[in-house]
C-alpha angles and dihedrals in degrees: 000000000000091000093051090050091051092047093050091046092050091050093049089045091052092046091053097039098057098063091037092054090042090055092054094054110086118238121244094257097046096096092087144007131276121271118242120200122235117221123254090248093056094049088047089050090051093051091051092045117110114159105001130065121243119227109231118204123196142153113250109213118207140168119213117199111296096343120110120264113282136190133219125194110236138161138208134189119247129197134185109234140152115245092235093051090047093051090050092049098043112039088154089076097044099042093098113078115257136070095276100039114213096340106076092221131062110276093205116054126171087351093301137105120203117203126205109244090228118105110233090224106070104335102268118148111251129202138209114255115209091193092055096032092225145082112272130191113214097205105064105355103256112162133199135187126240090274092050096257111153109240107162141009135042099299110127096215143011124275116299117243119225126216115267126182144174116235125174089338097312130108116230134185132196130206125244125176112207124199112266130232097023126105091226123077103240117175113233099175144339090229135059 
């Protein structure tokens, strides 16, 4: 009787262990977020932009555990800027050796930079002020220039660029959440 109990317990344990261990192993596409396409109108607006950023709206798709794929409407801010100008304006990004600085991806792609709309101070969403000609966070008053340089308020760093790529003639952006209230860019997640 004891052997039967041990055998049944072992079988039940094995049946439970396989899916549990399988859920702990990351999938092959879990190293980064999913890419969301930008509309042709948004890319056209970015190409025409000169001194004002463009609000880029997209649907971020994500899959959480065993739930079906879901989408969340998000936005980011895009600017048109030359790589050399951006390097001169934002040495905080490029002070780490390597072509991409501390990001791990090129901050300027196709002549554009896309900024996360999340303020690096405490995670509020900031907006562009036409009157002030700068990005302004309504929560604690942090302010940023057109190129994302921090100029006022308690934020510890400038705005965080997001990855942008061109695939099959379409521009795509992916979402990264960085740790708030630290001078370093530390990735918290690749989803919202």
